[in-house]
C-alpha positions in Angstrom: 73.2 126.0 105.5 69.5 126.7 106.2 66.8 124.4 105.7 65.7 126.0 102.4 69.2 125.5 101.0 69.3 121.9 102.1 65.9 121.3 100.4 66.9 122.9 97.2 70.3 120.9 97.2 68.4 117.7 97.3 65.9 118.9 94.6 68.6 119.9 92.1 70.7 116.9 92.7 69.2 114.7 89.9 69.1 117.7 87.6 72.9 118.0 87.9 73.5 114.3 87.8 71.6 114.2 84.4 74.3 116.3 82.8 77.4 114.9 84.8 76.4 111.4 83.9 76.5 112.3 80.3 80.1 113.4 80.7 79.9 117.2 81.6 82.2 118.7 84.2 80.2 120.7 86.5 81.9 124.1 87.4 80.3 125.3 90.7 82.7 128.3 91.6 83.7 131.4 89.8 87.4 130.3 90.2 86.6 127.1 88.3 85.0 128.9 85.6 87.6 131.5 85.0 90.4 128.9 85.1 88.6 126.5 82.6 87.5 129.3 80.2 90.8 131.1 80.2 92.8 128.2 79.2 90.2 126.5 77.0 91.2 125.4 73.5 89.0 124.0 70.9 85.4 123.6 71.2 83.1 123.2 74.1 79.3 122.8 74.8 78.2 124.8 77.9 75.0 124.1 79.5 73.5 126.8 82.0 71.4 124.5 83.8 68.3 125.5 85.7 65.6 124.3 88.0 63.1 125.8 85.8 60.4 123.3 85.1 59.5 122.8 81.4 62.4 124.5 79.8 65.2 122.8 81.8 63.3 119.5 81.7 63.3 119.8 77.8 67.0 121.2 77.6 68.9 118.3 79.6 67.3 115.3 77.4 67.7 117.4 74.1 71.3 118.1 74.9 72.0 114.5 75.8 70.3 113.2 72.6 72.0 115.8 70.4 75.3 114.7 71.6 74.4 111.1 70.7 72.9 112.2 67.4 75.8 114.6 66.2 78.7 113.4 64.2 80.5 116.5 65.2 81.2 116.6 68.8 82.6 119.2 71.0 86.1 118.6 72.7 84.7 119.6 76.1 81.4 119.6 78.0 80.7 122.1 80.9 77.8 122.9 82.9 77.0 125.7 85.6 73.8 125.7 87.6 71.9 129.0 87.4 70.2 129.9 90.7 72.4 127.3 92.7 76.0 128.3 91.9 75.4 132.0 91.4 79.0 133.2 91.3 79.9 130.5 88.7 77.0 131.3 86.6 77.6 135.0 86.7 81.4 134.4 85.7 80.3 132.0 82.9 77.9 134.7 81.6 80.6 137.3 81.6 82.4 135.3 78.9 79.5 136.1 76.5 78.2 139.5 77.5 76.6 139.9 74.0 73.7 137.6 75.1 71.3 138.5 77.9 71.3 136.2 80.9 69.2 133.2 80.3 68.5 129.9 82.0 68.4 127.2 80.8 70.6 128.0 77.8 73.0 126.3 75.8 76.3 127.9 74.4 79.0 126.6 72.0 82.4 128.0 72.4 85.0 127.7 69.8 88.7 129.0 69.8 88.2 131.5 72.8 84.8 133.1 71.7 81.0 132.3 71.7 80.2 130.7 68.5 76.5 129.7 68.9 74.0 130.3 71.6 70.5 128.9 72.1 68.6 131.0 74.8 65.7 130.0 77.0 63.2 131.6 74.5 64.4 129.2 71.9 63.9 126.1 74.5 60.6 126.8 76.1 57.6 126.1 74.1 59.6 123.7 71.9 59.3 120.0 71.6 62.4 118.2 72.8 63.0 116.8 69.4 63.0 120.2 67.9 65.6 121.4 70.5 67.8 118.4 69.8 67.5 119.0 66.2 68.5 122.6 66.6 71.5 121.8 68.8 72.6 118.9 66.6 72.6 121.3 63.6 74.7 123.9 65.4 77.2 121.3 66.6 77.5 120.0 63.1 78.2 123.6 62.0 80.5 124.7 64.7 82.4 121.5 65.6 83.0 119.9 62.3 86.7 119.1 61.7 
């Protein structure tokens, strides 16, 4: 591993941990993504994490707070890291080809298909509270029992 890769690894560590500490399972290889998604039943919240300053800095706390605020919770929480785990991210995106690649972004998966998607464009230039409310509403709609 070169010096740049080492540096980036240290920079993204807290960004990864922010979601993992919330209960997300980090998928770092294409094989992990494929195995997970192909056998997945029920609902999942999938965050395509990113280094991207403002948008990602808003997305992660909004996701955490939406999970607390929502009465309807997804059964699974997964994350891939765009720009860091490239193959895993590419494989995850292949499961929802109808939306253009975007990071950070938030997907809600239900019964084998994409049920809701919040692209970067709906994250950047928004307040964290707006993103949280948007995601909370989507979780209530998709994950209600």
